[in-house]
C-alpha positions as CSV (number, residue, x, y, z in Angstrom):
1,P,-0.2,0.1,-0.3
2,I,1.1,3.6,-0.4
3,M,-0.9,5.1,2.3
4,G,-4.4,4.2,3.9
5,L,-5.4,7.1,6.1
6,F,-8.5,8.4,3.8
7,N,-10.8,6.2,5.9
8,D,-10.1,8.1,8.5
9,T,-12.3,11.1,8.4
10,A,-9.9,14.0,10.3
11,Q,-7.2,12.3,8.2
12,A,-9.4,12.7,5.4
13,W,-10.1,16.4,6.0
14,R,-6.3,17.3,6.8
15,M,-6.1,16.0,3.0
16,F,-8.4,17.6,1.4
17,W,-7.8,20.9,2.9
18,G,-4.5,21.1,2.0
19,L,-5.0,20.3,-1.4
20,Y,-7.6,22.3,-1.7
21,S,-5.6,25.4,-0.4
22,Q,-2.7,24.1,-2.8
23,T,-5.7,24.9,-5.9
24,G,-5.8,28.7,-4.4
25,G,-9.2,27.7,-3.2
26,A,-10.2,29.1,0.2
27,F,-13.6,29.3,2.1
28,D,-15.1,33.3,1.9
29,L,-16.3,33.7,5.2
30,S,-16.8,37.7,4.6
31,G,-21.1,37.3,3.8
32,G,-23.8,35.7,5.8
33,K,-23.1,32.6,3.9
34,P,-19.7,30.8,3.5
35,G,-18.6,31.0,0.2
36,V,-16.7,28.3,-1.4
37,D,-14.9,27.3,-5.2
38,R,-17.0,24.6,-5.9
39,D,-15.1,23.7,-8.9
40,K,-11.7,23.2,-7.1
41,M,-13.4,21.3,-4.7
42,V,-14.6,18.9,-7.4
43,E,-11.3,19.2,-8.8
44,V,-9.9,17.5,-5.3
45,V,-12.3,15.1,-4.5
46,E,-12.0,13.9,-8.8
47,F,-8.6,13.0,-7.3
48,F,-9.4,11.6,-3.9
49,K,-11.3,9.5,-6.2
50,K,-8.6,8.6,-8.3
51,A,-6.0,8.2,-5.6
52,V,-7.3,5.4,-3.4
53,V,-8.2,2.0,-4.8
54,D,-10.7,0.8,-2.7
55,S,-9.3,-2.9,-2.1
56,R,-5.9,-1.1,-0.6
57,R,-7.7,1.6,1.8
58,M,-6.8,1.0,5.2
59,D,-7.9,2.7,8.2
60,Y,-6.0,4.6,10.5
61,P,-4.0,2.2,12.8
62,A,-3.8,-0.2,10.0
63,G,-1.9,2.6,7.9
64,V,0.2,3.9,11.0
65,A,1.5,-0.3,11.4
66,A,2.0,-0.6,7.4
67,F,4.1,2.4,7.7
68,T,5.8,1.3,11.2
69,T,6.5,-1.8,9.4
70,G,7.5,-1.0,6.2
71,Q,4.9,-1.7,4.3
72,S,4.1,1.7,3.0
73,P,6.9,3.9,1.6
74,F,5.0,7.3,3.4
75,I,2.3,8.3,5.9
76,F,0.8,11.5,6.3
77,S,0.3,12.5,10.0
78,G,1.5,14.6,13.0
79,E,3.8,14.5,15.3
80,W,1.5,12.9,17.8
81,E,2.5,10.0,15.9
82,L,6.7,10.2,16.7
83,P,6.4,7.6,19.9
84,T,5.1,5.0,17.4
85,F,7.8,5.9,15.1
86,Q,11.0,6.6,17.3
87,S,9.5,2.8,18.6
88,A,10.0,1.5,15.4
89,K,13.7,2.4,15.2
90,F,13.9,2.7,11.6
91,D,15.4,5.5,10.1
92,L,12.8,8.1,9.7
93,G,12.5,11.6,7.9
94,A,10.2,14.3,7.4
95,S,9.2,16.8,4.2
96,P,6.4,19.3,3.5
97,M,3.2,18.3,1.9
98,P,4.0,17.6,-1.5
99,T,2.6,20.5,-4.1
100,L,-0.1,18.6,-6.4
101,F,-2.2,21.6,-7.5
102,G,-0.2,24.5,-7.9
103,S,1.0,26.4,-5.1
104,P,2.6,24.7,-1.8
105,A,0.3,24.9,1.0
106,S,-1.1,21.8,3.7
107,Y,-2.9,21.7,6.4
108,A,-2.3,23.0,10.0
109,D,-3.7,24.2,13.1
110,S,-3.8,23.9,16.8
111,H,-7.4,21.7,16.6
112,S,-9.4,24.3,17.2
113,F,-10.0,27.2,18.9
114,V,-13.4,27.7,21.4
115,L,-15.1,30.8,21.8
116,P,-17.9,29.5,24.4
117,H,-21.9,30.5,24.2
118,Q,-22.3,33.5,26.5
119,D,-26.2,34.5,27.2
120,N,-25.4,37.7,27.8
121,A,-22.3,38.7,25.7
122,D,-21.2,41.9,24.7
123,E,-21.8,41.8,21.2
124,D,-18.4,44.5,20.4
125,R,-16.7,42.3,22.2
126,R,-17.5,38.8,20.9
127,R,-17.0,40.5,17.3
128,A,-13.3,41.6,18.3
129,A,-13.1,37.4,19.4
130,H,-14.4,36.8,15.9
131,Q,-11.8,38.7,14.4
132,L,-8.6,38.0,16.3
133,V,-9.5,34.0,15.8
134,A,-9.7,34.8,12.0
135,E,-6.7,36.8,11.8
136,L,-4.9,34.0,13.8
């Protein structure tokens, strides 16, 4: 297998967002309804369809096992797997996400920002908090 993390929804989202960003696609959150470039989204989904052969897909644990046992040459993962990879005792390297669509880009985050609900929130402070997160 080449790599098998598409069955995991979180990994599929990370891969999709990175590739969609490489096409120059973005989410426009400036209006009332989020805007996307549907054609660019379809382009990435079509790539997924060609890249994934049903009989060779794996779930996340199987993908990690295939990589750590040398059955897969690479894996798209994160720092949370470093202890697993170090315990496998093989020569490990890292590289940026390959550029498959025009511009270098990848998915990266700190997983989430939470702006808790407040029954009596100050609207100016709420807007300022949303603006701060949007600019990060």
